[in-house]
C-alpha positions as CSV (number, residue, x, y, z in Angstrom):
1,M,16.6,-40.0,-32.9
2,G,14.4,-38.9,-30.0
3,F,14.3,-35.6,-28.2
4,R,17.5,-34.8,-26.2
5,D,16.5,-32.9,-23.1
6,H,19.5,-30.8,-22.3
7,F,17.7,-28.3,-20.1
8,S,15.7,-30.3,-17.5
9,E,18.7,-31.0,-15.4
10,D,19.3,-27.4,-14.5
11,S,16.0,-25.7,-15.2
12,N,16.5,-23.2,-12.4
13,G,19.9,-22.1,-13.8
14,Y,18.4,-21.9,-17.3
15,S,15.8,-19.3,-16.2
16,E,18.3,-17.4,-14.2
17,Y,21.0,-17.0,-16.8
18,W,19.1,-17.0,-20.1
19,P,19.0,-13.4,-21.5
20,R,15.8,-11.4,-21.4
21,Y,14.3,-10.2,-24.6
22,P,13.7,-6.5,-25.3
23,A,10.2,-5.2,-24.6
24,D,10.1,-3.6,-28.1
25,L,10.3,-7.1,-29.7
26,F,6.9,-8.0,-28.1
27,L,5.4,-4.6,-29.0
28,H,6.4,-5.2,-32.6
29,L,5.1,-8.8,-32.6
30,S,1.8,-7.6,-31.1
31,S,1.5,-4.9,-33.7
32,L,1.5,-7.6,-36.4
33,C,-1.6,-9.3,-35.0
34,N,-5.2,-8.4,-35.6
35,H,-6.4,-10.0,-32.4
36,H,-4.8,-10.2,-29.0
37,D,-6.9,-12.9,-27.3
38,L,-4.3,-15.6,-27.4
39,A,-0.6,-16.2,-28.0
40,W,1.2,-19.5,-28.0
41,D,4.9,-19.8,-26.8
42,C,5.6,-23.2,-28.3
43,V,9.1,-23.7,-27.0
44,A,8.6,-21.8,-23.7
45,G,11.5,-23.0,-21.7
46,S,11.1,-21.3,-18.4
47,G,8.9,-18.6,-19.7
48,Q,11.0,-15.6,-20.4
49,A,9.2,-14.7,-23.6
50,A,5.8,-15.7,-22.2
51,I,6.1,-13.2,-19.4
52,S,6.4,-10.4,-21.9
53,L,3.7,-11.8,-24.1
54,V,1.2,-11.5,-21.2
55,D,1.6,-7.7,-21.4
56,Q,0.4,-7.8,-25.0
57,F,-2.1,-10.7,-25.1
58,H,-5.1,-11.6,-23.0
59,K,-4.0,-15.2,-22.6
60,V,-0.7,-16.9,-23.3
61,W,-0.4,-20.7,-23.6
62,V,3.1,-22.2,-23.0
63,T,4.4,-25.6,-24.1
64,D,7.8,-27.2,-24.0
65,A,9.1,-30.7,-24.5
66,S,10.8,-30.4,-21.1
67,A,8.3,-30.9,-18.2
68,S,11.0,-29.7,-15.8
69,Q,11.2,-26.4,-17.7
70,I,7.5,-25.8,-17.5
71,K,7.5,-26.8,-13.8
72,N,10.1,-24.2,-13.1
73,A,8.5,-21.5,-15.3
74,V,7.5,-18.3,-13.5
75,A,3.7,-17.7,-13.5
76,K,2.4,-14.2,-14.1
77,R,-1.2,-13.6,-13.5
78,G,-3.0,-10.3,-14.4
């Protein structure tokens, strides 16, 4: 069975209504790392976690099986 893309149809709504993660989560994850050059958000969706990871890591790579999710992701540049 192939990938079922349930989120591309309403990527805008997904990013608007998906809950945000607490900042302390990313502080904790960052504290577990010896280096902060790069983080990878492998199922980025529309980028909610990646936005917070940018505050802890020099660079964040995002990937998602849904091209529409990536297209609608919010970019944050430092």
